[in-house]
LOLUM-954972 format. One record per residue (C-alpha): x, y, z; residue number from 1. Coordinates in pm, whole numbers, m for minus. Layout:
// residues N
{nugu {X, Y, Z}, NUM};
...
//
This chain:
// residues 270
{nugu {10313, 7202, 8368}, 1};
{nugu {10373, 7376, 8713}, 2};
{nugu {10658, 7598, 8760}, 3};
{nugu {10844, 7343, 8978}, 4};
{nugu {10882, 7152, 8639}, 5};
{nugu {11057, 7460, 8494}, 6};
{nugu {11434, 7512, 8473}, 7};
{nugu {11415, 7783, 8735}, 8};
{nugu {11657, 7717, 9022}, 9};
{nugu {11826, 7416, 8847}, 10};
{nugu {12161, 7381, 8704}, 11};
{nugu {12122, 7417, 8328}, 12};
{nugu {12373, 7405, 8052}, 13};
{nugu {12347, 7707, 7814}, 14};
{nugu {12236, 7598, 7457}, 15};
{nugu {12442, 7705, 7158}, 16};
{nugu {12186, 7603, 6905}, 17};
{nugu {11858, 7772, 6828}, 18};
{nugu {11596, 7614, 7058}, 19};
{nugu {11267, 7783, 7086}, 20};
{nugu {11106, 7477, 7268}, 21};
{nugu {11308, 7569, 7577}, 22};
{nugu {11049, 7852, 7633}, 23};
{nugu {10843, 7768, 7955}, 24};
{nugu {10486, 7918, 7962}, 25};
{nugu {10325, 7955, 8308}, 26};
{nugu {9940, 7985, 8320}, 27};
{nugu {9833, 8299, 8474}, 28};
{nugu {9487, 8183, 8568}, 29};
{nugu {9568, 8009, 8887}, 30};
{nugu {9727, 8328, 9048}, 31};
{nugu {9442, 8535, 8927}, 32};
{nugu {9158, 8304, 9062}, 33};
{nugu {9085, 8543, 9355}, 34};
{nugu {9092, 8857, 9136}, 35};
{nugu {8911, 8731, 8826}, 36};
{nugu {8617, 8967, 8872}, 37};
{nugu {8843, 9277, 8917}, 38};
{nugu {8839, 9524, 8637}, 39};
{nugu {9200, 9585, 8505}, 40};
{nugu {9373, 9264, 8610}, 41};
{nugu {9388, 9156, 8244}, 42};
{nugu {9455, 9521, 8124}, 43};
{nugu {9809, 9627, 8081}, 44};
{nugu {10149, 9506, 7961}, 45};
{nugu {10448, 9315, 8098}, 46};
{nugu {10747, 9503, 7953}, 47};
{nugu {11085, 9303, 7970}, 48};
{nugu {11430, 9460, 7901}, 49};
{nugu {11666, 9195, 7771}, 50};
{nugu {12035, 9322, 7806}, 51};
{nugu {12207, 9011, 7659}, 52};
{nugu {12095, 8977, 7309}, 53};
{nugu {12330, 8868, 7035}, 54};
{nugu {12307, 8681, 6698}, 55};
{nugu {12512, 8639, 6391}, 56};
{nugu {12451, 8819, 6064}, 57};
{nugu {12479, 8636, 5722}, 58};
{nugu {12840, 8683, 5733}, 59};
{nugu {12887, 8513, 6080}, 60};
{nugu {12967, 8840, 6249}, 61};
{nugu {12811, 8880, 6594}, 62};
{nugu {12546, 9141, 6651}, 63};
{nugu {12438, 9289, 6992}, 64};
{nugu {12140, 9496, 7092}, 65};
{nugu {11919, 9565, 7401}, 66};
{nugu {11559, 9443, 7344}, 67};
{nugu {11229, 9575, 7504}, 68};
{nugu {10965, 9287, 7491}, 69};
{nugu {10596, 9366, 7535}, 70};
{nugu {10355, 9090, 7646}, 71};
{nugu {9992, 9168, 7696}, 72};
{nugu {9839, 9117, 8038}, 73};
{nugu {9553, 8935, 7861}, 74};
{nugu {9779, 8660, 7743}, 75};
{nugu {9679, 8327, 7904}, 76};
{nugu {10054, 8268, 7987}, 77};
{nugu {10350, 8447, 8119}, 78};
{nugu {10695, 8328, 8025}, 79};
{nugu {10936, 8193, 8291}, 80};
{nugu {11236, 8408, 8304}, 81};
{nugu {11521, 8142, 8306}, 82};
{nugu {11368, 7984, 8013}, 83};
{nugu {11355, 8327, 7831}, 84};
{nugu {11722, 8380, 7921}, 85};
{nugu {11826, 8041, 7774}, 86};
{nugu {11623, 8108, 7469}, 87};
{nugu {11798, 8422, 7390}, 88};
{nugu {12132, 8252, 7444}, 89};
{nugu {12029, 7984, 7193}, 90};
{nugu {12018, 8261, 6929}, 91};
{nugu {12386, 8367, 7002}, 92};
{nugu {12536, 8128, 6724}, 93};
{nugu {12238, 8144, 6478}, 94};
{nugu {12266, 8333, 6154}, 95};
{nugu {11990, 8564, 6053}, 96};
{nugu {11979, 8734, 5713}, 97};
{nugu {11901, 9080, 5863}, 98};
{nugu {11768, 9248, 6191}, 99};
{nugu {11396, 9226, 6070}, 100};
{nugu {11426, 8849, 6035}, 101};
{nugu {11572, 8828, 6394}, 102};
{nugu {11266, 9029, 6533}, 103};
{nugu {11020, 8836, 6332}, 104};
{nugu {11161, 8486, 6447}, 105};
{nugu {11170, 8597, 6816}, 106};
{nugu {10819, 8761, 6797}, 107};
{nugu {10680, 8417, 6658}, 108};
{nugu {10847, 8205, 6916}, 109};
{nugu {10747, 8423, 7215}, 110};
{nugu {10391, 8479, 7085}, 111};
{nugu {10338, 8097, 7056}, 112};
{nugu {10462, 8050, 7420}, 113};
{nugu {10259, 8331, 7562}, 114};
{nugu {9946, 8255, 7359}, 115};
{nugu {9928, 8615, 7263}, 116};
{nugu {10091, 8862, 7030}, 117};
{nugu {10438, 8960, 7174}, 118};
{nugu {10636, 9250, 7027}, 119};
{nugu {11006, 9307, 7038}, 120};
{nugu {11183, 9631, 6999}, 121};
{nugu {11567, 9647, 6956}, 122};
{nugu {11780, 9934, 7067}, 123};
{nugu {12151, 10012, 7017}, 124};
{nugu {12334, 9913, 7331}, 125};
{nugu {12405, 10268, 7420}, 126};
{nugu {12054, 10411, 7311}, 127};
{nugu {11824, 10307, 7601}, 128};
{nugu {11758, 10615, 7806}, 129};
{nugu {11752, 10641, 8173}, 130};
{nugu {11416, 10791, 8292}, 131};
{nugu {11344, 11005, 8625}, 132};
{nugu {11045, 10889, 8824}, 133};
{nugu {10749, 11099, 8823}, 134};
{nugu {10522, 11176, 9104}, 135};
{nugu {10545, 11192, 9491}, 136};
{nugu {10820, 10970, 9653}, 137};
{nugu {10680, 10842, 9986}, 138};
{nugu {10992, 10676, 10096}, 139};
{nugu {11088, 10916, 10363}, 140};
{nugu {10749, 10880, 10547}, 141};
{nugu {10726, 10668, 10867}, 142};
{nugu {10441, 10400, 10857}, 143};
{nugu {10239, 10365, 11181}, 144};
{nugu {10279, 9993, 11161}, 145};
{nugu {10483, 9731, 10968}, 146};
{nugu {10388, 9372, 10857}, 147};
{nugu {10614, 9083, 10723}, 148};
{nugu {10358, 8984, 10444}, 149};
{nugu {10106, 9170, 10227}, 150};
{nugu {9803, 9296, 10415}, 151};
{nugu {9538, 9500, 10257}, 152};
{nugu {9418, 9609, 10599}, 153};
{nugu {9722, 9845, 10599}, 154};
{nugu {9556, 10071, 10332}, 155};
{nugu {9367, 10367, 10469}, 156};
{nugu {9214, 10670, 10350}, 157};
{nugu {9385, 11022, 10424}, 158};
{nugu {9220, 11200, 10725}, 159};
{nugu {9117, 11502, 10513}, 160};
{nugu {8895, 11294, 10288}, 161};
{nugu {9008, 11500, 9984}, 162};
{nugu {8939, 11350, 9650}, 163};
{nugu {9154, 11397, 9328}, 164};
{nugu {9423, 11239, 9107}, 165};
{nugu {9778, 11153, 9240}, 166};
{nugu {10083, 10946, 9135}, 167};
{nugu {10293, 10801, 9429}, 168};
{nugu {10596, 10594, 9389}, 169};
{nugu {10850, 10402, 9626}, 170};
{nugu {11180, 10254, 9564}, 171};
{nugu {11137, 10019, 9853}, 172};
{nugu {10944, 9735, 9704}, 173};
{nugu {11114, 9397, 9764}, 174};
{nugu {10964, 9041, 9723}, 175};
{nugu {11105, 8697, 9668}, 176};
{nugu {11108, 8450, 9382}, 177};
{nugu {10869, 8175, 9483}, 178};
{nugu {11102, 7908, 9349}, 179};
{nugu {11448, 8008, 9433}, 180};
{nugu {11392, 8241, 9730}, 181};
{nugu {11609, 8503, 9568}, 182};
{nugu {11518, 8874, 9646}, 183};
{nugu {11360, 9089, 9375}, 184};
{nugu {11392, 9470, 9404}, 185};
{nugu {11189, 9741, 9238}, 186};
{nugu {11034, 10070, 9223}, 187};
{nugu {10654, 10072, 9224}, 188};
{nugu {10432, 10355, 9081}, 189};
{nugu {10071, 10401, 9180}, 190};
{nugu {9851, 10641, 8997}, 191};
{nugu {9517, 10691, 9165}, 192};
{nugu {9200, 10887, 9118}, 193};
{nugu {8935, 10921, 9399}, 194};
{nugu {8937, 10960, 9756}, 195};
{nugu {9283, 10994, 9840}, 196};
{nugu {9477, 10727, 10047}, 197};
{nugu {9697, 10804, 10345}, 198};
{nugu {10058, 10803, 10207}, 199};
{nugu {10215, 10633, 10512}, 200};
{nugu {9965, 10352, 10477}, 201};
{nugu {10051, 10292, 10121}, 202};
{nugu {10416, 10287, 10206}, 203};
{nugu {10348, 10038, 10488}, 204};
{nugu {10149, 9816, 10232}, 205};
{nugu {10455, 9826, 9985}, 206};
{nugu {10697, 9752, 10253}, 207};
{nugu {10492, 9446, 10361}, 208};
{nugu {10596, 9248, 10046}, 209};
{nugu {10944, 9227, 10173}, 210};
{nugu {10913, 8851, 10270}, 211};
{nugu {10644, 8757, 10012}, 212};
{nugu {10701, 8497, 9762}, 213};
{nugu {10549, 8590, 9420}, 214};
{nugu {10652, 8639, 9068}, 215};
{nugu {10667, 9006, 8962}, 216};
{nugu {10358, 9003, 8760}, 217};
{nugu {10177, 8820, 9045}, 218};
{nugu {10286, 9088, 9299}, 219};
{nugu {10169, 9370, 9074}, 220};
{nugu {9835, 9210, 9032}, 221};
{nugu {9787, 9153, 9399}, 222};
{nugu {9880, 9516, 9474}, 223};
{nugu {9639, 9631, 9207}, 224};
{nugu {9346, 9413, 9348}, 225};
{nugu {9411, 9503, 9709}, 226};
{nugu {9410, 9880, 9633}, 227};
{nugu {9109, 9842, 9403}, 228};
{nugu {8900, 9653, 9655}, 229};
{nugu {9009, 9818, 9965}, 230};
{nugu {9015, 10177, 9876}, 231};
{nugu {8781, 10164, 9577}, 232};
{nugu {8940, 10433, 9351}, 233};
{nugu {8766, 10552, 9033}, 234};
{nugu {9088, 10485, 8825}, 235};
{nugu {9406, 10288, 8909}, 236};
{nugu {9740, 10210, 8763}, 237};
{nugu {10006, 10003, 8931}, 238};
{nugu {10328, 9974, 8753}, 239};
{nugu {10653, 9806, 8894}, 240};
{nugu {11003, 9837, 8753}, 241};
{nugu {11213, 9558, 8889}, 242};
{nugu {11579, 9562, 8888}, 243};
{nugu {11780, 9331, 8658}, 244};
{nugu {11865, 8963, 8725}, 245};
{nugu {12031, 8739, 8479}, 246};
{nugu {12042, 9000, 8213}, 247};
{nugu {11662, 9066, 8233}, 248};
{nugu {11441, 9293, 8414}, 249};
{nugu {11045, 9276, 8432}, 250};
{nugu {10817, 9548, 8434}, 251};
{nugu {10462, 9465, 8494}, 252};
{nugu {10168, 9724, 8451}, 253};
{nugu {9803, 9700, 8525}, 254};
{nugu {9547, 9967, 8469}, 255};
{nugu {9167, 10011, 8514}, 256};
{nugu {9146, 10235, 8219}, 257};
{nugu {9343, 10195, 7899}, 258};
{nugu {9383, 10577, 7866}, 259};
{nugu {9608, 10547, 8172}, 260};
{nugu {9862, 10316, 8013}, 261};
{nugu {10209, 10478, 8058}, 262};
{nugu {10491, 10466, 7832}, 263};
{nugu {10755, 10212, 7937}, 264};
{nugu {11062, 10353, 8124}, 265};
{nugu {11385, 10242, 8242}, 266};
{nugu {11517, 10342, 8568}, 267};
{nugu {11874, 10402, 8691}, 268};
{nugu {11872, 10084, 8904}, 269};
{nugu {11785, 9881, 8600}, 270};
//
């Protein structure tokens, strides 16, 4: 089924009974067609934070938590965000004997939808720490040119031709939901080893997503593919931490080398 057939952007009643069949998988293959040959496109994770998790214990008393879901980038499907929100709402009035049974049930349902093993970690509502971004922030630089849509031609090497390892980040990532047109805001981290890029050109490239229509995962994979092909680094990581919408935030990460997989973080804007 196509995303146009999903519940995204449509008026929908919230279920009050357990409804695992509301989950809507979206095949990754079509958006990856141009990048299938690129090492790393299917390496990494999509981390989701779910801030509106609630269920009933065996006595009918509401329980609440914050969840971190981990979905492998190698899964054949991602899960459409509104269907995931509705799925978690369908658990609000369902009784579970204990926390472990709740986690087991959710992992089974999400894994079936994604076609791969999905893991869920639960946190107390005041226990998910705020992280500080690590690396070089490039937001105060002035790019030489700006574009309205992603353009890999903006990416350039630094003039000094120096090689090494760097991690850059920018809070200026913005893209649009391809169905509703709603803006998605995020911070993007780029860890890079090889002939160093011009930082201003990297910022210009990130800014060029401001009017681009694409799901979070697709935007990160396009960034990864463009940098990998245009600048040809030895190793690369692209990790975007998007802000929350509808009680969910999505944090895709792609790596060329699995030793570069970061630990998941939550930033202040999330």
